[in-house]
N, C-alpha and C positions, 0 to 999 in steps of 0.2 A: 323429476317427480315420478314415483312408481306408478305404472299403469295398473290401477286396482282391478279393472275388469280382466285384463290380460293375465294377471296373477291368479285370479279365480279360475279362469279357463284352463290353464295348464295343470292346475291342481285338481281338476275335475269338480270344481265347486260352482259351476254356473249352470242354472237350469232355464230360467226365463229372464229376459231383460227387456225393458221398455225401449222403443226406438229413441235414439239420440242420447241415451244415458251415458255411454262410454265417452262420447265427445264432450258432454257437459262436464264430466268428472276430470277429464284431461285439461280442460280450459279453466276450471274453477275449483277453488278450495271451498268445500261446503260441509254442512252438517248432515248426518244420516243416522237413522235409528233402527233398532230392532227391539221388539217387545218380548218380555219374558213373563210367563204365566206363573204366579205364585201358588201353585197347587200343593206345594210342600215347602218346608223351611230350608230345603236344599235343592239345587239343580242336580240333574244326573248327566251322564256323559252324552245323552242325546242332545242336550243343550250346548254341549261344548263346541259344536260346529258354529252355532250362532255367535258365541262369545269370540271365537277365533276370527270370524268374519269381521266383527267390530275391531278386533286387534289389527287385522290386515288393513282395514279402512283407516285406522289411526296411523299406521306405518306409512300409508300412502299420502299422508299430509292432511287428511280430512278430520273433522271433529265427530267422534262417535258419541251417540246418545243411547244409553241403555234405559229402556222404559220398563218399569216393573208395574204390572197390571193390577194395582190395588182395586180399581173400579171394575175393569173387565173381568177380573178374577171372580167377581160376585155374579157375573152373568154366565160365563162358561162358553168357550169357543167350540162350535160344532164341527169345525174343519177336521176331516179325517176320522170323525167319531160316528159310530152307528147308533149310539144311544146317548141320552142327556146325562151329563155328569151331576154328581151331588154338589150342591152349592155350599160354599164355606161360610161360616159365621165370621163376623167382623174381627173378633179377637184372634181367631186362628189365622185369618188373612194377614193381619198386621204382623204377627209373629213370623209368618212365612216371608212377607215382604222384607223384613229386617234381615232374615237369613240369606235371602237371595242377594240383597244389596251387598252384604259382607263378602260374598263369594265373587261377585263381579269385580269388586275392588282389587282382588288378587291378580286379575288378568290385564286390566286396562290401566293406563296412566291417568290418574285424576289430578295430578299436580298442576295447580293453577299457573305455576311458573313456566310450564311447557307451552309450546306454540299452539298446540291443538289439544288441550286437556279434555278427557272424557267427562261426560256429565251423566248423573243418575237422576231420573225423574220418575214420579209415581202418578199415574193418570187419575188416581183418586183425588189428588190435590186440586185439579180443575173440574172434575166431573161432579164432585160432592155439592157444589153450589148451583148446579144447573137444574131447574125444575123440569118435570116431564113436559109441561106445556111449552116451555121455552125450547126444549130439545126438539119436540115434534114440529113446532112452528118454524124454528130457525135452521134446523138441520134436515129433519125428515123430508121437508118439501122439496129438497134439491135432488133426492135420489128416488127414482120410481120403483114401485113394487116389481114391475117387469124386469128392471135392471137387477134387482136383488134376487129374483127367482131364477135368473139365468146362471147364477153362480153354482159351480159344482157342489160346494158344501151344502147348498140348499137343495139342489136337484136330487142328490143321492138320498136325502132324507125324506123327500116328498114323493119319490118314485114308487112304483107298484111293489118293488122288492122290499121296501122299508117297512118294518113291523111297527115302529114306534111313532112315525111322523116327526113333527118338529114343533116345539113350543114357541110362543111369541117371544119369550125371553131369548132363546137361541137365535131366532130369526133376526132380532135387532142387533146381534153381536157385531155384524159387519159395519153397521152404522156407528156403533161405539168406536170400533177400531179406526174407521174412516175419520171420525171426529178427532181422534188422537193425532192423526197425521196432519189434519187441518190446523189443529191447535199449535203443534210444534212448528209447522210451516209459518204461521203468523207470528208466534212469540219467539222462536229461536232460529228463524230462517232455515229450517230443516227442509231440504229439497228431495231427499231420497229415503225410502223405506226398504229394508231388506228383511228376508225371512226364509223359512223353509218353503219348498215347492207347494205344500198344502195351503200356504198363506196367500197365494197369488190373487185369489178372489177378494179377500179382505183388503189387501194392499191396493189393488186397483180401484176399489171403492173409495179409498182415501184420495187417490190421484184425481178421480172423477169429482169428488166433493170439492177439492181445491180448485179444480177447473171451473166448476159451476158457481161455487159460493165466493171464491176469492179471485176469480178470473186469472188464476195463476197456473204455472206449469210445474209439475213435480214428476219424480222418476221412481222406478221400481226395479229391484233385482231379487230373484229367488235362487236358492241353492238346492241341489238334490237332497232328498232324505237319504241318510246313510243306510245301506243294506249290507247284509252278509252274503257271501257266495253260496252258503249252504241253505239259504232261505230262512234261517232262524233270525229272530229280531236282534238288531244291534243294540248294545247297551244293557242286555238282559243276561242273567245267569240263572242257574237253578234256584239260587237264593233270592232272586228278584233283581231290581234295578242296581246298576253300578252308579253310586252317588259321588258327587264332588266333595261331600262333607266326610272328613276322616272318621267322625264318630259313627256314621252310617256304613261306610265302606272303608276299611282300613287301607292305608297306603300299600300294604303288602298285597291285599286282595285286588286293589286297583291296578298295581303293577302286573299281577298275575293275569288279569283280564287281557292286557295287551300282549303279554308274553305268549298267551294261548291262542292268539289269532292265527288263522290259516295263512299260508304263503301268499295265496291269491289276495286275501283281504289286506295283508300287510303292505303289499305293493300300492294299494289304494290309500290305506291309512297314513302311510309315511308322508304322502303329499297333503292330505287333509288336516292332520293333527299336529304337524310340526312346522316350524318356520325355516327348516333347512332349505338351501337354494337348490335349483334344478340340477346343477352339476353334481352336488354332493349326493342328492337322492339317486340320480342315475348311476353313480359309482357304487352306492350302497346296494342297489337292486342287482347290478351286475355281480358284485362280490357275493351277495346272498345266493344267487343262482348257482354259483360255482361250488358252494358248500352249504346247502340249505339246512343240513342237520345242526349247524352252529347257531341257527336262528338269529342271524345278525340284524335283520330288519326288525324282528319282534323286539329284540333287546333295545335297539336304538329308539323305537317308538315308545317303549315302556319308560326308558330313561327321560326322553324329552317331555312326555306328557306328565309323568309323575313329578318331575322337578318343577314344571310349570304350575301344577295344581297344588302340590303339597310341600315343595321346597327340597333342597339338596339333601338335608339330613334325613328326611323321611324316605327319600329314594335310597340312600345308602343303607338305612335300616331294612328296607324292603329287600334289597340285595342280600343283606346278611341273613334275613329270615329265609329267603329262597335257598341259600347255601346250606342251611341247617338240614334240610331234607335231602339235598342232592350233592352237597360237597362236604369238605372236612370242616368241622366246627367244634367249638369247645363248650364246656359248662359256662364259661364267662359269656360267650356269645348268647347262649340261651337266657342267662340271667339278665342280659341287657335288654331283652324284649319286654315291651309292656304287655299287660295281660291279654288285651284284645288281639294283638298281633300273634302272641303265643298260641292262643286258642284258634285263630284263623289258620296258622301253619299246621296245627294238628287236628283240624276239623275232621270229625268222623272217626278219630282214633278211639278205640274202646277205653273205658275208664272205670275206676272204682274209687270209693271213698274210704279213708281211714280217719281216726280221731286225732286231734291235736295231742292228746295224751300219748298215743302210740309214737308220735314223732318226738315228743319231749323225752320219752324213755329210750329213744333210739330204736327205730324199726329194723329188725334183722331181715336179711335178704330172703330167707325162706318164707317168712311172713309176707314180705313185700311182693314176692313172685307168685305165691300159691295160697297159703292159709288165709291171709287177710284180703286178697284181691281177686284170686281166681284167674290171674293172667296166664299162669301155667296150670296144668290139670292137677298136679299133686306135688307134695313136698319132695318126692323122689325125682320128679321131672326137674324141679328147681335145683336140686343138688347136682344132677347130671349136667344141666346147662351151665351152672357155675364152674364145675370142674372142666368143662369144654372151653372155658374162657369166652363164652358167647353173650354174656350179660353186661349191659352198660347202664349206669345211672347218670342221667344228664350228659350222655355222649361220652362218658369215661368208663372204661372197663373196671369191673369190681370182682372181688372174690367173696367166698361165703362169710368171711368174718366182718364184712363191711356193714355198717349200720347207717340208716338214713336219719339225719337230724334236721333241725330247723335251718342249719347252714346250707342244706341242699335244696331248699325250697326256691322255686321260681315264682316270681310275683307273690311271694309269701304264702302260696297255697298249693303249688303243683310240683310233682316230681315226674320226670320222664324216664320210663324204663324202656329198654330195647333188647330184643334178642336177635342176634345176627344183624344184617344190614337194614332190613325193611320192616321188621315186626315190632311195632311201637305199642306202648300202653301208658296211660296217664293215671297217676295217683293224685286224687284231690283231697286235701286236708280240710276237714270240717269241724 
């Protein structure tokens, strides 16, 4: 049996652990859970650590339970927050729950035929039938206000530095999460809850509720929150979150995020975000240090995480798209890109629009370069550039007599012009 706790330790994935947890896991096959907050219809890479913890748990022979917080999502977790979140309506929440469920199924093995299949649960299923009176009487009486006030997530919001204070709704959140653990303990023999380090207070409220209400013993593990060496937030770009949904963050942009990691961060990420063994990782780190300009670590992380999240084909397309800017590629390579990936690759490149009629009539190169688009300053500039053989259409060199037709369109509406190696311009057909 794989030592789950030891695996977390060497990967830098262990923050807090309740006494006797490691011994219990070595001696028993058990169920353990992590909760996922359905604040959007997709998880982002900040949630990837938690998903991979459940995957490690499953690989170590235990049963992973992924809890989607349909009920707790209506309340809002105050942990790590300086202000109360906007609460979601039921329709939005249900849509988000379905989106999150679909993503979790890509990473964990839910096949009932396997020894320890993963299971998806939604806490709304058991919370919806509990009345406020029942909850206050049967659950609230077991946890004192003093105990709840001692939690960091509460103390930070009630301290003198806090501007907003804390609503009763948020204050009760740890009781809701504690009840989830109690419910899974009773109904699914779930003995361990895991989560990010900011969840320690909520998780231990669950173990305390199990101790007091069920006279049982449960365990807890938290993992560090991933940080970047430069102090900027992990999982964020200038454009916002890096999502696990290909519609929100294309596989190309997803791959680029890992490719752009610093050397220092990559040494950490290769352990956290891949399932490569210690020997392989140590060899990769050594090889990377000998030739850091080759970015071997970044490329390997990008490959492993992109294949795991989006599949082999999406990874290969991301590589193809990357090579369009930095390597040798053809018009066929460009035409094989879907519209979103094409736009991601050439994000920020200046563009101009021409009519469909211009294309149907065959757009001449002087018009394409100057008169119709303004890519080059004048018709004279356009002629000189063409004579110098420095103009390409869709990565292929052209002369002055070339005409752009519908056959040259990428995704039925774009043409890529290029002067020299790095000067790009997009024509959009409208």
